[in-house]
Kinemage of the C-alpha trace (Angstrom):
@kinemage 1
@onewidth
@group {chain A} dominant
@subgroup {mainchain}
@vectorlist {calphas} color= white
{ca met a 1} P -32.912 -24.771 -13.994
{ca lys a 2} L -31.667 -24.655 -10.359
{ca leu a 3} L -28.615 -26.743 -11.238
{ca gln a 4} L -27.434 -24.045 -13.662
{ca ile a 5} L -27.912 -21.148 -11.226
{ca phe a 6} L -25.570 -22.407 -8.482
{ca pro a 7} L -22.425 -22.698 -10.681
{ca ala a 8} L -23.126 -19.219 -12.074
{ca ile a 9} L -23.415 -17.785 -8.558
{ca ala a 10} L -20.155 -19.505 -7.553
{ca ile a 11} L -18.305 -18.094 -10.564
{ca val a 12} L -19.589 -14.566 -9.878
{ca ala a 13} L -18.538 -14.848 -6.217
{ca ile a 14} L -15.019 -15.953 -7.195
{ca leu a 15} L -14.683 -13.119 -9.710
{ca leu a 16} L -15.816 -10.538 -7.148
{ca ala a 17} L -13.425 -11.847 -4.495
{ca ala a 18} L -10.328 -11.998 -6.743
{ca pro a 19} L -9.604 -8.232 -7.044
{ca ala a 20} L -9.843 -7.761 -3.264
{ca ser a 21} L -6.926 -10.114 -2.670
{ca ala a 22} L -4.745 -8.306 -5.231
{ca ser a 23} L -5.215 -4.856 -3.684
{ca ala a 24} L -3.214 -5.722 -0.548
{ca asp a 25} L 0.055 -5.570 -2.498
{ca ala a 26} L -0.412 -1.865 -3.263
{ca val a 27} L -0.884 -1.108 0.432
{ca gly a 28} L 2.307 -2.964 1.308
{ca asp a 29} L 4.233 -1.185 -1.434
{ca trp a 30} L 3.127 2.272 -0.280
{ca asn a 31} L 3.920 1.366 3.325
{ca gly a 32} L 7.466 0.440 2.294
{ca ile a 33} L 7.857 3.657 0.305
{ca ala a 34} L 6.614 5.761 3.237
{ca val a 35} L 8.924 4.087 5.748
{ca thr a 36} L 11.930 4.443 3.446
{ca ala a 37} L 11.185 8.094 2.683
{ca thr a 38} L 10.726 8.918 6.356
{ca thr a 39} L 13.754 7.130 7.769
{ca thr a 40} L 16.366 8.050 5.142
{ca ala a 41} L 17.779 11.472 4.380
{ca cys a 42} L 17.622 13.016 0.919
{ca pro a 43} L 21.133 14.203 -0.053
{ca val a 44} L 21.967 17.550 -1.649
{ca pro a 45} L 22.310 16.490 -5.324
{ca thr a 46} L 18.814 14.997 -5.235
{ca cys a 47} L 17.099 17.472 -2.899
{ca val a 48} L 18.064 21.114 -2.639
{ca pro a 49} L 18.136 21.954 0.230
{ca ala a 50} L 18.916 18.604 1.808
{ca ile a 51} L 16.031 16.980 3.674
{ca pro a 52} L 17.091 15.248 6.912
{ca ala a 53} L 15.635 11.940 8.079
{ca arg a 54} L 12.847 12.125 10.640
{ca pro a 55} L 13.380 9.297 13.128
{ca gly a 56} L 11.427 8.989 16.359
{ca pro a 57} L 7.938 10.226 17.148
{ca ser a 58} L 7.779 12.791 14.344
{ca gly a 59} L 8.635 10.118 11.766
{ca val a 60} L 5.990 7.786 13.154
{ca leu a 61} L 3.395 10.535 12.748
{ca asp a 62} L 4.562 11.110 9.159
{ca ile a 63} L 4.114 7.411 8.380
{ca ala a 64} L 0.689 7.375 10.059
{ca met a 65} L -0.474 10.247 7.862
{ca val a 66} L 0.436 8.351 4.700
């Protein structure tokens, strides 16, 4: 009976650990989106009125809040 329990525990542990490694990609994607949105300006045809880029300390705070 003990020989059957250990493989089952190993399989459950692998299945529980797998989604945690996949969630890091979403964090990296949102970080890239936030940095791009903060450091680039939105031109007039897309944004009315135009939204300027926010470089420097104010942009860093914007990224930190995301």
